[in-house]
C-alpha positions, 0 to 999 in steps of 0.5 A: 203447703196445704190448700185446705184450712183444716190441714193447715190448722191441725199441722199448726197445732202439731208444730205448737204441741210437739212436746206432747205429741211425741209422747203419744201413740197413733192408732191409724196403723202407720206404725205397721205400714211402710212409714213406720211411725213411732209416735203421733208427732211422726205423722206430722213430720211428713204429709201423712196426717194431711190425708189421715182423719185418725191422726188429725182427730188424735192431735186435736184431742191431745191439744184440747186435753193438754189445754185442760191441764192433762199430762201426756200420760193422762192423754195417752190413756185417753187415746188408748181408750179411744176417746179421740173418736168423738173429736169435732174437727169442724172448728178447725176447718175454717168454716163457721158452724150453722146454728 
């Protein structure tokens, strides 16, 4: 459905980690916009996350932190604190990084 590897990879992560993402907030403003999302998972139930860097970074952050053993409440606290802003999306873009 999506032509770019980054979008496909992040949507695949969202599909894999639904049980975590539905428990997390999204801070891109989609809850106040016409789309009225209520969780980060909602951003992946339509095409919203395909053009929203915030949604992508939050989902990748949640995925990485969950893999480290953090719980949804712990990840939620970190998202609220803005720790998702430091996420590097390049490993998910399908392009190798220059060394």
